[in-house]
C-alpha positions as CSV (number, residue, x, y, z in Angstrom):
1,M,0.0,0.0,0.0
2,G,1.4,3.4,-1.0
3,R,2.2,6.1,1.5
4,R,-0.4,8.7,1.8
5,R,0.7,12.2,0.8
6,K,0.8,14.8,3.5
7,G,-1.4,17.8,2.9
8,D,-4.9,18.4,1.5
9,P,-6.3,17.6,-2.0
10,V,-6.2,21.2,-3.3
11,H,-6.7,21.5,-7.1
12,G,-6.1,24.4,-9.4
13,W,-3.5,27.0,-10.4
14,I,-1.9,30.0,-8.6
15,N,-0.7,32.7,-11.0
16,L,2.2,33.8,-8.9
17,D,4.2,37.0,-9.4
18,K,7.6,35.7,-8.2
19,P,9.8,38.3,-6.6
20,K,13.5,38.6,-7.3
21,G,15.9,36.7,-4.9
22,V,13.6,33.7,-4.6
23,T,14.2,30.5,-6.6
24,S,11.3,28.8,-8.3
25,T,11.6,25.8,-6.0
26,Q,11.5,28.1,-2.9
27,A,8.3,29.8,-4.3
28,V,6.6,26.5,-4.9
29,G,7.5,25.3,-1.4
30,R,6.1,28.4,0.2
31,V,2.8,28.1,-1.8
32,K,2.6,24.4,-0.9
33,R,3.0,25.1,2.8
34,L,0.6,28.1,2.7
35,L,-2.2,26.1,1.1
36,N,-1.2,22.8,2.8
37,A,-1.4,21.2,-0.6
38,A,-0.5,17.6,-1.0
39,K,0.9,17.9,-4.6
40,V,2.4,20.9,-6.4
41,G,4.4,21.7,-9.6
42,H,5.1,24.7,-11.7
43,G,4.9,25.8,-15.3
44,G,8.4,26.9,-16.1
45,T,11.4,27.8,-14.0
46,L,12.4,31.4,-13.4
47,D,16.0,32.4,-12.4
48,P,16.4,33.7,-8.9
49,L,17.4,37.1,-10.3
50,A,14.2,37.3,-12.5
51,S,10.8,38.3,-11.4
52,G,7.3,37.7,-12.8
53,I,4.9,35.0,-13.8
54,L,5.4,31.6,-12.2
55,P,2.3,29.5,-12.7
56,I,2.0,27.0,-9.8
57,A,-0.1,23.9,-10.3
58,L,-1.8,22.2,-7.3
59,G,-3.2,18.7,-7.2
60,E,-4.8,17.5,-10.4
61,A,-3.6,20.7,-12.2
62,T,-0.2,19.1,-12.2
63,K,-1.5,16.8,-15.0
64,T,-1.8,19.9,-17.2
65,V,1.7,21.4,-16.5
66,S,3.1,20.5,-19.9
67,W,0.4,22.6,-21.6
68,A,1.4,25.6,-19.5
69,M,5.1,25.0,-20.3
70,D,4.3,24.8,-24.0
71,G,2.5,28.1,-24.0
72,E,3.8,31.3,-25.4
73,K,6.0,33.3,-23.0
74,E,6.5,37.1,-22.8
75,Y,9.6,38.7,-21.2
76,V,10.7,42.3,-20.7
77,F,14.5,42.4,-20.2
78,T,17.2,45.0,-20.0
79,I,20.5,44.5,-21.8
80,K,23.6,46.2,-20.4
81,F,26.0,46.9,-23.2
82,G,29.8,46.9,-22.9
83,E,30.3,43.9,-20.5
84,A,30.0,40.2,-21.2
85,T,29.8,38.0,-18.2
86,A,30.5,34.3,-17.5
87,T,26.8,33.8,-16.6
88,D,25.3,36.2,-19.2
89,D,23.6,38.1,-16.3
90,R,24.8,40.7,-13.8
91,E,25.9,38.0,-11.3
92,G,28.8,36.6,-13.3
93,E,32.4,37.7,-13.6
94,V,33.1,40.1,-16.4
95,T,34.8,38.2,-19.3
96,A,35.0,40.8,-22.0
97,E,34.4,44.6,-22.5
98,S,33.6,46.9,-25.4
99,D,33.3,50.7,-25.8
100,V,30.8,50.2,-28.6
101,R,27.2,51.5,-27.8
102,P,24.6,50.9,-30.5
103,S,22.1,53.5,-31.6
104,D,18.4,53.1,-31.2
105,D,18.0,52.8,-34.9
106,R,20.7,50.1,-35.1
107,I,19.1,48.0,-32.4
108,S,15.7,48.2,-34.2
109,E,17.5,47.1,-37.4
110,V,19.1,44.1,-35.8
111,L,16.2,42.7,-33.7
112,P,14.2,41.3,-36.7
113,A,17.1,38.9,-37.5
114,F,16.2,37.1,-34.2
115,I,12.5,36.7,-35.0
116,G,11.4,33.2,-36.1
117,E,13.1,29.9,-35.7
118,I,16.7,30.5,-34.6
119,D,19.6,28.4,-33.3
120,Q,20.6,29.3,-29.8
121,I,23.4,28.2,-27.6
122,P,22.3,28.1,-23.9
123,P,24.4,29.7,-21.2
124,R,27.1,27.6,-19.7
125,Y,25.5,28.4,-16.3
126,S,22.2,26.7,-16.9
127,A,20.3,23.7,-15.7
128,I,20.8,21.7,-18.9
129,K,22.3,18.3,-18.3
130,I,25.5,17.2,-20.0
131,N,26.3,13.6,-19.5
132,G,24.1,13.5,-16.5
133,E,25.5,16.5,-14.8
134,R,24.0,20.1,-14.7
135,A,26.0,22.5,-16.9
136,Y,26.2,25.1,-14.1
137,D,27.9,22.5,-11.9
138,R,30.5,21.7,-14.6
139,A,31.0,25.5,-15.1
140,R,31.6,26.1,-11.4
141,E,34.1,23.4,-11.3
142,G,36.0,25.1,-14.2
143,E,35.5,22.3,-16.7
144,D,36.0,22.9,-20.4
145,F,32.8,21.7,-22.2
146,E,30.7,22.6,-25.2
147,M,27.0,23.7,-25.1
148,K,25.1,22.4,-28.1
149,S,22.9,24.7,-30.1
150,R,19.2,24.3,-29.9
151,R,16.4,25.4,-32.2
152,V,14.0,27.8,-30.5
153,T,11.2,30.2,-31.7
154,I,11.1,33.9,-31.1
155,V,7.6,35.3,-32.0
156,D,8.4,39.0,-31.6
157,L,11.1,41.4,-30.4
158,V,10.6,45.1,-29.8
159,L,12.8,47.9,-28.4
160,E,10.7,49.3,-25.6
161,D,13.0,51.9,-24.0
162,R,16.5,53.3,-23.9
163,P,17.1,54.6,-20.4
164,D,20.7,55.5,-21.3
165,R,23.4,54.6,-23.8
166,D,24.5,51.6,-21.7
167,H,21.1,50.0,-21.5
168,A,18.2,48.9,-23.8
169,V,14.8,47.5,-22.6
170,V,13.4,44.8,-25.0
171,R,10.1,43.1,-25.0
172,C,10.1,39.5,-26.3
173,R,7.4,36.9,-27.1
174,S,8.7,33.4,-27.5
175,G,8.1,29.7,-27.6
176,K,9.4,27.3,-25.0
177,G,13.0,26.7,-24.2
178,V,14.3,30.2,-25.0
179,Y,17.1,31.5,-22.8
180,V,16.8,35.3,-22.6
181,R,20.4,35.5,-21.3
182,S,21.6,33.9,-24.5
183,L,19.3,36.2,-26.5
184,A,20.8,39.3,-24.9
185,R,24.3,38.0,-25.4
186,D,23.7,37.3,-29.1
187,I,21.9,40.5,-29.8
188,S,24.8,42.4,-28.3
189,V,27.3,40.5,-30.5
190,A,25.2,41.2,-33.6
191,L,25.4,44.9,-32.7
192,G,29.2,44.8,-32.7
193,T,29.6,44.9,-28.9
194,V,29.1,42.6,-25.9
195,G,26.4,42.6,-23.3
196,H,24.4,40.7,-20.6
197,V,21.0,40.7,-19.0
198,A,20.8,43.4,-16.3
199,D,17.2,42.8,-15.4
200,L,14.5,40.2,-16.4
201,R,10.8,40.0,-15.9
202,R,8.4,37.4,-17.3
203,T,5.0,39.0,-18.0
204,A,3.1,36.0,-19.4
205,V,3.1,32.2,-19.7
206,G,0.3,31.0,-22.0
207,P,-3.0,32.2,-20.4
208,F,-1.3,33.4,-17.2
209,R,-0.9,37.2,-17.4
210,E,0.9,39.8,-15.3
211,K,-2.3,41.8,-14.8
212,D,-4.0,38.8,-13.1
213,A,-1.1,37.7,-11.0
214,I,-0.8,37.7,-7.2
215,S,2.3,38.6,-5.3
216,L,3.8,36.1,-2.8
217,E,3.3,38.8,-0.1
218,N,-0.4,39.2,-0.9
219,L,-0.9,35.4,-1.1
220,E,0.7,34.9,2.3
221,A,-1.6,37.7,3.7
222,L,-4.6,35.7,2.5
223,G,-3.4,32.5,4.2
224,H,-5.5,29.4,3.9
225,S,-8.4,31.5,2.6
226,A,-6.6,31.7,-0.7
227,R,-8.0,28.1,-1.3
228,D,-11.6,29.5,-1.4
229,S,-11.1,32.8,-3.1
230,G,-9.9,34.4,-6.4
231,P,-6.2,33.4,-6.5
232,L,-7.0,29.7,-6.9
233,L,-7.8,29.3,-10.6
234,P,-9.6,26.3,-12.2
235,V,-7.6,23.2,-13.2
236,E,-8.4,23.8,-16.8
237,T,-6.9,27.3,-16.9
238,A,-3.7,26.0,-18.7
239,L,-5.9,24.5,-21.4
240,D,-7.2,27.6,-23.0
241,D,-5.8,26.9,-26.4
242,I,-7.3,23.4,-26.9
243,P,-10.9,22.6,-27.7
244,A,-13.3,21.9,-24.7
245,L,-16.0,19.3,-25.4
246,A,-19.2,18.9,-23.4
247,L,-20.1,15.5,-22.1
248,T,-23.2,13.8,-20.9
249,E,-23.1,12.2,-17.4
250,A,-22.8,8.7,-19.0
251,E,-19.9,9.8,-21.2
252,A,-18.1,11.5,-18.3
253,R,-18.5,8.3,-16.2
254,R,-16.9,6.2,-19.0
255,L,-14.0,8.5,-19.5
256,T,-13.4,8.7,-15.7
257,Q,-13.2,4.9,-15.7
258,G,-10.5,5.1,-18.5
259,Q,-12.8,3.9,-21.3
260,A,-13.0,5.5,-24.7
261,I,-16.3,7.0,-26.0
262,P,-17.5,7.5,-29.6
263,A,-16.4,10.9,-30.9
264,L,-19.3,11.6,-33.3
265,P,-22.1,12.2,-30.8
266,V,-19.8,14.5,-28.8
267,A,-18.5,16.4,-31.8
268,S,-22.0,16.9,-33.2
269,R,-22.8,18.9,-30.0
270,S,-19.6,20.9,-30.2
271,P,-19.1,24.4,-31.8
272,F,-15.6,23.2,-32.8
273,K,-15.9,21.9,-36.4
274,D,-12.2,21.4,-37.3
275,I,-11.3,18.8,-34.7
276,S,-9.4,15.9,-36.4
277,Q,-7.5,12.7,-35.7
278,G,-4.7,13.1,-33.2
279,D,-6.0,16.3,-31.7
280,M,-5.9,16.8,-28.0
281,V,-9.1,18.0,-26.3
282,S,-10.3,18.8,-22.8
283,T,-13.6,17.1,-21.9
284,M,-16.0,18.8,-19.5
285,F,-19.1,17.7,-17.6
286,G,-20.7,20.9,-16.6
287,N,-18.0,23.1,-15.1
288,R,-15.8,20.1,-14.1
289,L,-12.8,18.9,-16.2
290,V,-13.2,15.2,-16.7
291,A,-10.1,14.3,-18.7
292,L,-7.6,15.3,-21.3
293,A,-8.2,13.1,-24.2
294,E,-7.1,12.3,-27.8
295,I,-9.2,11.9,-30.9
296,K,-8.2,8.6,-32.4
297,G,-9.9,6.0,-34.5
298,G,-13.3,7.7,-34.3
299,E,-13.1,7.7,-30.5
300,I,-12.3,10.1,-27.7
301,R,-9.6,8.3,-25.7
302,P,-8.6,9.5,-22.2
303,V,-5.0,10.5,-21.7
304,R,-5.1,12.2,-18.3
305,V,-8.1,11.4,-16.2
306,M,-8.9,14.0,-13.5
307,N,-9.7,12.9,-9.9
308,L,-11.1,16.1,-8.5
309,D,-12.8,14.4,-5.5
310,G,-9.4,13.6,-4.0
311,A,-5.7,13.4,-4.8
């Protein structure tokens, strides 16, 4: 018999505005203790020096974390020109310097070259594993190793502000897996200088937006009451970009039991007319998420069944 998890079966999402100086793991731990939740996860790590949106999944919402992580991200970051660092942020040792300071026009000319699918080399000080060991551990030990380039997607890049000649504030929308530190480094090099991230804030992760976020301080002020009030968002919040299909009680019961149901009757009641083989859908009975499912062989087959009566 498995060991019972400590904590309560709390289900849903907290759209947390993580402060600087707190790791993602620390933020998750504080939310877990605050809500006395048995199970928690998060939708994408933020560096300790970064602030902004850290979606935290509770209970059955952890089954939808991958959809949150796959969602489009938005960042606002400040590049400091003239200094490259070992970590590509302000924490690292300065490794190169340059007197070149690009003009606003030159920055606006260069940014479009980074929009679309690009090859990006992650920072040496990152959590990527190389032969089973984190890159940042190897870097701290002074090892000589190579970071492999990865294909990532940048949706948009805009010069937002120029506080002074040493700094540029850039807004970025991207797909998953983008390292903003690498982006700042590479933009600086393309501008004929060197640079690093001086400040970083994430303003969106999929449907989780800055304007709707709650600070850790305000969440802690609410205490346990946060479980019964606005900050706790529905389990299906991370699934905004996939079709939601309405089920009858009998259909919901079958999916809950792990059984497939015929797709045609459900699809005929749905406003979504372009659902096809292989598509992922969320299935709902009233306001309750029943399962994440796949359309296959004329059936709706459960992939992740939700147990919202307990965890």
